[in-house]
C-alpha angles and dihedrals in degrees: 000000000000115000125230126208094243092052088054095048092047094050105121129195117262136188091278131027115261143189132239104198123211115177139297094031092306117135144160114236113209111201128208088257091053097255110149113208128180114229135181121202118207141161123234131163088001093299130113111237137182125210119194113216102186145284128299127264093019086063112042127217091258093047091048089054092050092048089049090053093051090047092049090053088053090050091047086054091052094252122128107231096222090053089049091051093050091047088055093048091051091051091051093050092047091050093051090047089066097061125115099263098060088049092049093045091051089050093048094046090051091050094047096049090052092054125085120235100255094095090063088070091051091048092052093049094049101036092087094058100033108033095158091056091063103049116159125243089257092057089048092050091048092052090049090052092050093049109099113245 
């Protein structure tokens, strides 16, 4: 049965959770609390699996169908959609770790740990007359973010 937007909006919680099936193993699971979650059932390596696509209405019917199509392509290639999603997240995190600020922060921390504490007294004495000279790491990071790349 093809789902309609009005049917999805009017789906109310019941004593047990239930499914509103769309097509191609896509369905909306309505929980006892009223949460509506898009799910896709598939079979890979001889095991039945379920992939959660997102919540309704944050993820519309059309978007859920598109996401199901992408997940079905991954399954056809022998890839679990959730594993692929996690791999993409790790690649994004690794990419952003190799930016300028983490490298600068590592360098600054290495320099500060090698210094003795005598410079702190000088910093406190001159901070009143030269406040810009003693900007914190957060101010430095903010200025780097605002600098056009």
